[in-house]
N, CA, C and O atoms as a MOPAC input file, in Angstrom:
PM7 MOZYME 1SCF
protein

 N      0.83400 1    -1.18800 1     0.00000 1
 C      0.00000 1     0.00000 1     0.00000 1
 C      0.88400 1     1.25900 1     0.00000 1
 O      0.74800 1     2.14000 1     0.84900 1
 N      1.76900 1     1.30400 1    -0.96100 1
 C      2.71400 1     2.41000 1    -1.04600 1
 C      2.03900 1     3.77100 1    -1.20300 1
 O      2.57400 1     4.78300 1    -0.75200 1
 N      0.88900 1     3.80000 1    -1.82600 1
 C      0.20500 1     5.07900 1    -2.04300 1
 C     -0.10000 1     5.78400 1    -0.72500 1
 O     -0.18100 1     7.01200 1    -0.67900 1
 N     -0.26700 1     5.01900 1     0.33600 1
 C     -0.62200 1     5.63400 1     1.61800 1
 C      0.49400 1     6.50000 1     2.19600 1
 O      0.23700 1     7.29300 1     3.10200 1
 N      1.72100 1     6.37300 1     1.70100 1
 C      2.80200 1     7.21500 1     2.22900 1
 C      3.07300 1     8.45100 1     1.37000 1
 O      3.96000 1     9.24200 1     1.69300 1
 N      2.32500 1     8.62600 1     0.28500 1
 C      2.47600 1     9.83400 1    -0.53000 1
 C      2.18900 1    11.06300 1     0.33100 1
 O      1.26300 1    11.04400 1     1.14100 1
 N      2.96700 1    12.12400 1     0.16600 1
 C      2.77000 1    13.33700 1     0.97000 1
 C      1.34400 1    13.90500 1     0.93700 1
 O      0.86600 1    14.42900 1     1.94300 1
 N      0.66400 1    13.80300 1    -0.21500 1
 C     -0.68800 1    14.36900 1    -0.28100 1
 C     -1.66300 1    13.60600 1     0.61900 1
 O     -2.74500 1    14.11000 1     0.92000 1
 N     -1.29600 1    12.40700 1     1.04700 1
 C     -2.14500 1    11.62600 1     1.95500 1
 C     -1.63500 1    11.65900 1     3.39000 1
 O     -2.08900 1    10.87900 1     4.22800 1
 N     -0.68900 1    12.55900 1     3.68200 1
 C     -0.12500 1    12.69500 1     5.02000 1
 C     -0.10100 1    14.17000 1     5.42200 1
 O      0.95600 1    14.79500 1     5.50900 1
 N     -1.28000 1    14.69700 1     5.66000 1
 C     -1.38700 1    16.11100 1     6.03300 1
 C     -1.72800 1    16.22700 1     7.51100 1
 O     -1.96900 1    15.22200 1     8.18000 1
 N     -1.74800 1    17.45400 1     8.01500 1
 C     -2.12300 1    17.68900 1     9.41200 1
 C     -3.58400 1    17.36100 1     9.68000 1
 O     -3.94900 1    16.96700 1    10.78700 1
 N     -4.42600 1    17.52900 1     8.64500 1
 C     -5.86300 1    17.32300 1     8.85100 1
 C     -6.39700 1    16.04100 1     8.20500 1
 O     -7.60000 1    15.78400 1     8.24200 1
 N     -5.50500 1    15.23800 1     7.61300 1
 C     -5.94400 1    14.02100 1     6.92300 1
 C     -4.74700 1    13.09100 1     6.73700 1
 O     -3.65100 1    13.54300 1     6.40400 1
 N     -4.96000 1    11.79200 1     6.95200 1
 C     -3.88000 1    10.82800 1     6.72700 1
 C     -4.46600 1     9.49000 1     6.29700 1
 O     -5.52300 1     9.07800 1     6.77500 1
 N     -3.76700 1     8.82000 1     5.39100 1
 C     -4.13100 1     7.46700 1     4.99000 1
 C     -3.07600 1     6.53300 1     5.57300 1
 O     -1.88000 1     6.70700 1     5.33600 1
 N     -3.51800 1     5.55700 1     6.32500 1
 C     -2.61400 1     4.60900 1     6.96800 1
 C     -3.08300 1     3.19400 1     6.64700 1
 O     -4.25100 1     2.86200 1     6.85200 1
 N     -2.18000 1     2.36800 1     6.14900 1
 C     -2.50300 1     0.96600 1     5.92600 1
 C     -2.52700 1     0.26700 1     7.27700 1
 O     -1.56100 1     0.34300 1     8.03700 1
 N     -3.61000 1    -0.40200 1     7.57200 1
 C     -3.71900 1    -1.12300 1     8.84000 1
 C     -3.24000 1    -2.55400 1     8.62500 1
 O     -3.81700 1    -3.29200 1     7.82600 1
 N     -2.20200 1    -2.93900 1     9.32700 1
 C     -1.50300 1    -4.20700 1     9.11500 1
 C     -2.39300 1    -5.43500 1     9.29700 1
 O     -2.14900 1    -6.46700 1     8.67200 1
 N     -3.40200 1    -5.34100 1    10.12600 1
 C     -4.25700 1    -6.50100 1    10.40400 1
 C     -4.95800 1    -6.99600 1     9.14300 1
 O     -5.34800 1    -8.16200 1     9.07200 1
 N     -5.12100 1    -6.13600 1     8.15800 1
 C     -5.82500 1    -6.51000 1     6.93100 1
 C     -4.89500 1    -7.07000 1     5.85500 1
 O     -5.37200 1    -7.57200 1     4.83800 1
 N     -3.58900 1    -6.99600 1     6.05700 1
 C     -2.65200 1    -7.37800 1     5.00000 1
 C     -2.46800 1    -8.88200 1     4.85000 1
 O     -2.43200 1    -9.38500 1     3.72700 1
 N     -2.35400 1    -9.59900 1     5.94000 1
 C     -2.10500 1   -11.04500 1     5.87800 1
 C     -3.24200 1   -11.82500 1     6.50800 1
 O     -3.01200 1   -12.78100 1     7.24900 1
 N     -4.44500 1   -11.42700 1     6.22100 1
 C     -5.61300 1   -12.05500 1     6.82000 1
 C     -5.79000 1   -13.47300 1     6.28900 1
 O     -5.88800 1   -13.68200 1     5.08000 1
 N     -5.83100 1   -14.43500 1     7.18800 1
 C     -6.09100 1   -15.81600 1     6.78300 1
 C     -6.95700 1   -16.48400 1     7.84500 1
 O     -6.81800 1   -16.22300 1     9.04000 1
 N     -7.82500 1   -17.32400 1     7.39400 1
 C     -8.74800 1   -18.02600 1     8.28800 1
 C     -8.01400 1   -19.20500 1     8.93100 1
 O     -7.38000 1   -19.99000 1     8.22600 1
 N     -8.08800 1   -19.34000 1    10.25300 1
 C     -7.43700 1   -20.47400 1    10.91700 1
 C     -7.98300 1   -21.81700 1    10.41600 1
 O     -9.11300 1   -21.90500 1     9.93600 1
 N     -7.16700 1   -22.84000 1    10.53800 1
 C     -7.56400 1   -24.17700 1    10.11400 1
 C     -8.22100 1   -24.92700 1    11.27300 1
 O     -7.86600 1   -24.74100 1    12.43700 1
 N     -9.17400 1   -25.76800 1    10.92900 1
 C     -9.82200 1   -26.63600 1    11.90900 1
 C     -8.94800 1   -27.88100 1    12.09500 1
 O     -7.91100 1   -28.01300 1    11.44500 1
 N     -9.35200 1   -28.76700 1    12.95900 1
 C     -8.56700 1   -29.98200 1    13.23200 1
 C     -8.41600 1   -30.87200 1    11.99600 1
 O     -7.48200 1   -31.67100 1    11.92300 1
 N     -9.32000 1   -30.74200 1    11.03000 1
 C     -9.21700 1   -31.55200 1     9.80300 1
 C     -8.30300 1   -30.91100 1     8.74900 1
 O     -8.21700 1   -31.39400 1     7.62100 1
 N     -7.62700 1   -29.82500 1     9.12300 1
 C     -6.67500 1   -29.10300 1     8.25700 1
 C     -7.32100 1   -28.29300 1     7.14600 1
 O     -6.62200 1   -27.78400 1     6.26900 1
 N     -8.64600 1   -28.16400 1     7.16700 1
 C     -9.36300 1   -27.29100 1     6.24300 1
 C     -9.74800 1   -26.01600 1     6.98100 1
 O     -9.70500 1   -25.97200 1     8.21000 1
 N    -10.12300 1   -24.98500 1     6.24000 1
 C    -10.53200 1   -23.72700 1     6.86800 1
 C    -11.63500 1   -23.97800 1     7.89800 1
 O    -12.58100 1   -24.72800 1     7.65600 1
 N    -11.48400 1   -23.33200 1     9.04100 1
 C    -12.47900 1   -23.46000 1    10.11300 1
 C    -13.75700 1   -22.75900 1     9.66800 1
 O    -13.80000 1   -21.53100 1     9.58700 1
 N    -14.78800 1   -23.53100 1     9.38200 1
 C    -16.03000 1   -22.97100 1     8.83000 1
 C    -16.80300 1   -22.11800 1     9.82800 1
 O    -17.75400 1   -21.44100 1     9.43700 1
 N    -16.42600 1   -22.12900 1    11.10100 1
 C    -17.10700 1   -21.26100 1    12.07200 1
 C    -16.75500 1   -19.79400 1    11.84900 1
 O    -17.35600 1   -18.90900 1    12.45900 1
 N    -15.79500 1   -19.53800 1    10.98800 1
 C    -15.43500 1   -18.16000 1    10.66700 1
 C    -16.28000 1   -17.59500 1     9.52400 1
 O    -16.12800 1   -16.43200 1     9.15000 1
 N    -17.16900 1   -18.42100 1     8.97300 1
 C    -18.04900 1   -17.98800 1     7.88700 1
 C    -19.50300 1   -18.20900 1     8.25600 1
 O    -19.82000 1   -19.00800 1     9.13700 1
 N    -20.38500 1   -17.49100 1     7.57100 1
 C    -21.81600 1   -17.71500 1     7.76100 1
 C    -22.23400 1   -18.94400 1     6.96400 1
 O    -21.40600 1   -19.58100 1     6.31400 1
 N    -23.48700 1   -19.26300 1     7.01700 1
 C    -24.01400 1   -20.46500 1     6.36800 1
 C    -23.78300 1   -20.47200 1     4.85700 1
 O    -23.71300 1   -21.54000 1     4.24800 1
 N    -23.66500 1   -19.28200 1     4.24200 1
 C    -23.45200 1   -19.24400 1     2.78600 1
 C    -21.98500 1   -19.47400 1     2.40100 1
 O    -21.65300 1   -19.50600 1     1.21600 1
 N    -21.11300 1   -19.63300 1     3.39600 1
 C    -19.67100 1   -19.90100 1     3.18800 1
 C    -18.95400 1   -18.78300 1     2.42900 1
 O    -17.86000 1   -18.99000 1     1.90400 1
 N    -19.55800 1   -17.61900 1     2.37400 1
 C    -18.95700 1   -16.48100 1     1.68200 1
 C    -18.71800 1   -15.31300 1     2.64100 1
 O    -17.63600 1   -14.72600 1     2.65300 1
 N    -19.72400 1   -14.98000 1     3.43800 1
 C    -19.63300 1   -13.85000 1     4.35200 1
 C    -18.99100 1   -14.27300 1     5.67000 1
 O    -19.09300 1   -15.42400 1     6.09200 1
 N    -18.32900 1   -13.31200 1     6.30400 1
 C    -17.72500 1   -13.58500 1     7.61000 1
 C    -18.79900 1   -13.74800 1     8.67600 1
 O    -19.85200 1   -13.11500 1     8.61100 1
 N    -18.52800 1   -14.59100 1     9.64600 1
 C    -19.44300 1   -14.78100 1    10.77400 1
 C    -19.21700 1   -13.67900 1    11.80800 1
 O    -18.28800 1   -12.88000 1    11.69000 1
 N    -20.06500 1   -13.65300 1    12.80300 1
 C    -19.92900 1   -12.68600 1    13.89800 1
 C    -18.56900 1   -12.86500 1    14.56800 1
 O    -17.93000 1   -11.88500 1    14.95000 1
 N    -18.13200 1   -14.10000 1    14.70800 1
 C    -16.83000 1   -14.41000 1    15.31400 1
 C    -15.69200 1   -13.74400 1    14.53000 1
 O    -14.80300 1   -13.13100 1    15.12200 1
 N    -15.72400 1   -13.86400 1    13.21200 1
 C    -14.69000 1   -13.26800 1    12.37300 1
 C    -14.76300 1   -11.75100 1    12.40500 1
 O    -13.73800 1   -11.08100 1    12.52600 1
 N    -15.96800 1   -11.20600 1    12.29700 1
 C    -16.12400 1    -9.75200 1    12.35400 1
 C    -15.61100 1    -9.19200 1    13.67200 1
 O    -15.00200 1    -8.12300 1    13.69200 1
 N    -15.84700 1    -9.89300 1    14.76500 1
 C    -15.37100 1    -9.43400 1    16.07500 1
 C    -13.84500 1    -9.42800 1    16.12600 1
 O    -13.25300 1    -8.47900 1    16.64100 1
 N    -13.20500 1   -10.45500 1    15.60900 1
 C    -11.74100 1   -10.51300 1    15.61300 1
 C    -11.13500 1    -9.44200 1    14.70800 1
 O    -10.14200 1    -8.81000 1    15.06800 1
 N    -11.72600 1    -9.24400 1    13.54700 1
 C    -11.22800 1    -8.19700 1    12.65000 1
 C    -11.42200 1    -6.82400 1    13.28600 1
 O    -10.51900 1    -5.98900 1    13.23500 1
 N    -12.57900 1    -6.58200 1    13.88200 1
 C    -12.84700 1    -5.29800 1    14.52400 1
 C    -11.87200 1    -5.03800 1    15.66500 1
 O    -11.35900 1    -3.92800 1    15.80100 1
 N    -11.61100 1    -6.05400 1    16.48800 1
 C    -10.66700 1    -5.91800 1    17.59500 1
 C     -9.26800 1    -5.59700 1    17.06700 1
 O     -8.59900 1    -4.69900 1    17.58000 1
 N     -8.82900 1    -6.33000 1    16.04300 1
 C     -7.51200 1    -6.08500 1    15.46400 1
 C     -7.40900 1    -4.72300 1    14.79900 1
 O     -6.38800 1    -4.04600 1    14.91800 1
 N     -8.45600 1    -4.32100 1    14.10400 1
 C     -8.46300 1    -3.01900 1    13.44200 1
 C     -8.43200 1    -1.88500 1    14.46400 1
 O     -7.70100 1    -0.91000 1    14.28600 1
 N     -9.21300 1    -2.00600 1    15.52200 1
 C     -9.20800 1    -0.97500 1    16.58000 1
 C     -7.80500 1    -0.84200 1    17.16600 1
 O     -7.30200 1     0.27000 1    17.32600 1
 N     -7.17500 1    -1.96600 1    17.48500 1
 C     -5.82600 1    -1.91100 1    18.04000 1
 C     -4.85600 1    -1.28600 1    17.03900 1
 O     -4.00300 1    -0.49000 1    17.43100 1
 N     -4.97000 1    -1.63400 1    15.74800 1
 C     -4.10600 1    -1.04800 1    14.72400 1
 C     -4.24600 1     0.46700 1    14.66000 1
 O     -3.25500 1     1.17100 1    14.46300 1
 N     -5.44700 1     0.96900 1    14.82100 1
 C     -5.65800 1     2.42200 1    14.77200 1
 C     -4.87600 1     3.15000 1    15.85800 1
 O     -4.48500 1     4.30200 1    15.67200 1
 N     -4.64900 1     2.49500 1    16.97800 1
 C     -3.96000 1     3.12400 1    18.10100 1
 C     -2.47500 1     2.78200 1    18.17000 1
 O     -1.73200 1     3.43000 1    18.90700 1
 N     -2.03200 1     1.78600 1    17.42600 1
 C     -0.62100 1     1.39800 1    17.44600 1
 C      0.18800 1     2.29600 1    16.51300 1
 O     -0.28200 1     2.64400 1    15.43000 1
 N      1.40900 1     2.67700 1    16.92500 1
 C      2.24900 1     3.51500 1    16.06400 1
 C      2.55300 1     2.84200 1    14.73100 1
 O      2.64300 1     1.61800 1    14.64700 1
 N      2.70700 1     3.64700 1    13.70400 1
 C      3.07300 1     3.14800 1    12.38300 1
 C      4.42700 1     2.45200 1    12.50000 1
 O      5.35800 1     2.98600 1    13.10400 1
 N      4.52900 1     1.26500 1    11.92000 1
 C      5.77000 1     0.50500 1    11.96500 1
 C      5.77500 1    -0.60500 1    12.99500 1
 O      6.60900 1    -1.50800 1    12.93100 1
 N      4.84800 1    -0.55000 1    13.95000 1
 C      4.77700 1    -1.59900 1    14.97800 1
 C      3.33500 1    -2.08600 1    15.15900 1
 O      2.93500 1    -2.46200 1    16.26000 1
 N      2.57700 1    -2.07600 1    14.09400 1
 C      1.18400 1    -2.50800 1    14.15600 1
 C      1.09700 1    -4.04100 1    14.16300 1
 O      1.86700 1    -4.71900 1    13.48200 1
 N      0.16600 1    -4.56500 1    14.93000 1
 C     -0.05700 1    -6.00800 1    15.00700 1
 C     -0.53600 1    -6.52700 1    13.66200 1
 O     -1.40200 1    -5.92400 1    13.02900 1
 N      0.03000 1    -7.65000 1    13.22600 1
 C     -0.30900 1    -8.18700 1    11.91100 1
 C     -1.12500 1    -9.46400 1    11.98200 1
 O     -1.60800 1    -9.93600 1    10.95300 1
 N     -1.29200 1   -10.03300 1    13.15300 1
 C     -2.02500 1   -11.29800 1    13.23800 1
 C     -3.12900 1   -11.20600 1    14.29000 1
 O     -3.08200 1   -10.38300 1    15.20300 1
 N     -4.11400 1   -12.07300 1    14.12900 1
 C     -5.22500 1   -12.12300 1    15.06900 1
 C     -4.76400 1   -12.68000 1    16.40100 1
 O     -3.83500 1   -13.48500 1    16.46700 1
 N     -5.41700 1   -12.24500 1    17.44700 1
 C     -5.20100 1   -12.79500 1    18.78000 1
 C     -6.54700 1   -13.28000 1    19.28200 1
 O     -7.57800 1   -13.01700 1    18.66300 1
 N     -6.54000 1   -13.98800 1    20.40600 1
 C     -7.82000 1   -14.37900 1    20.98600 1
 C     -8.63900 1   -13.12100 1    21.21500 1
 O     -8.11000 1   -12.07300 1    21.58600 1
 N     -9.91800 1   -13.24200 1    20.99000 1
 C    -10.80800 1   -12.08900 1    21.04900 1
 C    -10.67000 1   -11.33100 1    22.37100 1
 O    -10.80800 1   -11.90400 1    23.45100 1
 N    -10.40200 1   -10.06500 1    22.26200 1
 C    -10.25800 1    -9.13100 1    23.38100 1
 C     -9.16200 1    -9.52200 1    24.36100 1
 O     -9.16300 1    -9.07100 1    25.50700 1
 N     -8.22300 1   -10.36200 1    23.91700 1
 C     -7.03500 1   -10.64400 1    24.72400 1
 C     -6.25600 1    -9.34400 1    24.90300 1
 O     -5.61700 1    -9.11000 1    25.93000 1
 N     -6.33100 1    -8.51900 1    23.88200 1
 C     -5.64700 1    -7.22400 1    23.89900 1
 C     -6.60200 1    -6.20400 1    23.29300 1
 O     -7.00200 1    -6.32700 1    22.13500 1
 N     -6.95700 1    -5.21200 1    24.07200 1
 C     -7.87600 1    -4.17100 1    23.60600 1
 C     -7.28600 1    -2.83400 1    24.03200 1
 O     -7.36300 1    -2.46000 1    25.20200 1
 N     -6.69800 1    -2.11700 1    23.08300 1
 C     -6.02000 1    -0.86500 1    23.39200 1
 C     -7.00200 1     0.28200 1    23.58500 1
 O     -8.09100 1     0.30200 1    23.01200 1
 N     -6.58700 1     1.22200 1    24.40000 1
 C     -7.36300 1     2.44600 1    24.62600 1
 C     -6.42900 1     3.63700 1    24.46300 1
 O     -5.22900 1     3.52000 1    24.71100 1
 N     -6.96300 1     4.77800 1    24.05300 1
 C     -6.12200 1     5.98000 1    24.00400 1
 C     -5.57100 1     6.27300 1    25.40200 1
 O     -6.21400 1     5.98800 1    26.41200 1
 N     -4.37800 1     6.84200 1    25.43500 1
 C     -3.74500 1     7.19400 1    26.70900 1
 C     -3.45500 1     8.69100 1    26.71300 1
 O     -3.52500 1     9.33200 1    25.66400 1
 N     -3.13300 1     9.25500 1    27.86300 1
 C     -2.76100 1    10.68200 1    27.88400 1
 C     -1.55100 1    10.97500 1    26.99000 1
 O     -1.44500 1    12.06200 1    26.42200 1
 N     -0.63200 1     9.99300 1    26.86500 1
 C      0.55000 1    10.19000 1    26.01600 1
 C      0.22700 1    10.02900 1    24.53800 1
 O      0.86900 1    10.65500 1    23.69400 1
 N     -0.76900 1     9.19000 1    24.21300 1
 C     -1.16000 1     8.92400 1    22.83100 1
 C     -2.68600 1     9.00100 1    22.71100 1
 O     -3.35100 1     7.97400 1    22.57900 1
 N     -3.23900 1    10.21500 1    22.75700 1
 C     -4.70000 1    10.35400 1    22.73200 1
 C     -5.32300 1    10.29500 1    21.33800 1
 O     -6.54500 1    10.34300 1    21.20400 1
 N     -4.48500 1    10.19000 1    20.29400 1
 C     -4.98400 1    10.25000 1    18.92300 1
 C     -4.74100 1     8.93600 1    18.18900 1
 O     -3.96900 1     8.09200 1    18.64400 1
 N     -5.41000 1     8.77400 1    17.04800 1
 C     -5.14200 1     7.63900 1    16.17300 1
 C     -3.73100 1     7.80100 1    15.61200 1
 O     -3.30800 1     8.91500 1    15.30200 1
 N     -3.01100 1     6.70400 1    15.48200 1
 C     -1.61000 1     6.75700 1    15.03800 1
 C     -1.50600 1     7.05300 1    13.54200 1
 O     -2.18900 1     6.43500 1    12.72600 1
 N     -0.64000 1     8.00900 1    13.19700 1
 C     -0.35600 1     8.35900 1    11.80700 1
 C      1.15700 1     8.38800 1    11.62300 1
 O      1.90300 1     8.25900 1    12.59400 1
 N      1.61100 1     8.55500 1    10.39500 1
 C      3.04900 1     8.69100 1    10.16500 1
 C      3.61100 1     9.90200 1    10.90100 1
 O      4.73100 1     9.86100 1    11.40900 1
 N      2.83300 1    10.97200 1    10.95800 1
 C      3.32700 1    12.20000 1    11.56500 1
 C      3.41000 1    12.12700 1    13.08600 1
 O      4.27700 1    12.77300 1    13.67400 1
 N      2.54900 1    11.37100 1    13.73400 1
 C      2.60200 1    11.34300 1    15.19800 1
 C      3.20100 1    10.05300 1    15.77000 1
 O      3.15400 1     9.82900 1    16.97900 1
 N      3.76100 1     9.21000 1    14.90500 1
 C      4.48800 1     8.02500 1    15.35600 1
 C      5.97300 1     8.38000 1    15.33900 1
 O      6.53100 1     8.69200 1    14.28700 1
 N      6.59800 1     8.33100 1    16.48900 1
 C      8.00400 1     8.74100 1    16.56700 1
 C      8.90400 1     7.72100 1    15.88500 1
 O      8.54400 1     6.54700 1    15.79300 1
 N     10.07600 1     8.15300 1    15.40300 1
 C     11.01100 1     7.21500 1    14.76000 1
 C     11.39000 1     6.05000 1    15.68700 1
 O     11.57700 1     4.92800 1    15.21600 1
 N     11.50300 1     6.29900 1    16.98100 1
 C     11.85500 1     5.25800 1    17.93900 1
 C     10.78500 1     4.17300 1    17.97200 1
 O     11.10800 1     2.98700 1    18.03700 1
 N      9.51600 1     4.56800 1    17.92800 1
 C      8.41500 1     3.60500 1    17.93900 1
 C      8.42000 1     2.75700 1    16.67200 1
 O      8.10200 1     1.56900 1    16.71500 1
 N      8.77700 1     3.35900 1    15.55900 1
 C      8.78600 1     2.65100 1    14.28300 1
 C      9.86400 1     1.57000 1    14.24900 1
 O      9.70700 1     0.56000 1    13.56300 1
 N     10.96700 1     1.77900 1    14.99100 1
 C     12.07700 1     0.82700 1    14.99400 1
 C     11.82400 1    -0.35500 1    15.90800 1
 O     12.39000 1    -1.42600 1    15.68600 1
 N     10.99900 1    -0.20000 1    16.92200 1
 C     10.77000 1    -1.26700 1    17.90700 1
 C     10.08400 1    -2.45700 1    17.30700 1
 O      9.82300 1    -3.43600 1    18.00700 1

């Protein structure tokens, strides 16, 4: 998602940030080594409530994680749920993610 780092998409009042949780999305395998069908609805096309909850949790955490250190894989639901802090009260962008955070 190289376009997201173009200067015109990194302004003080607007920023485009690729959220890492969406880049390597894969459905876990069941014990039979096939995709776990509980992650889909009955039509086998749409995501189930379980999948939507995991994606939403991961996406929320990505919004608050500094650019360069965003979580890329799913975790158990709500095992980790980030909240804004006094030190980081805003959604993370290239401009407000420090170089030190990007290296970690």
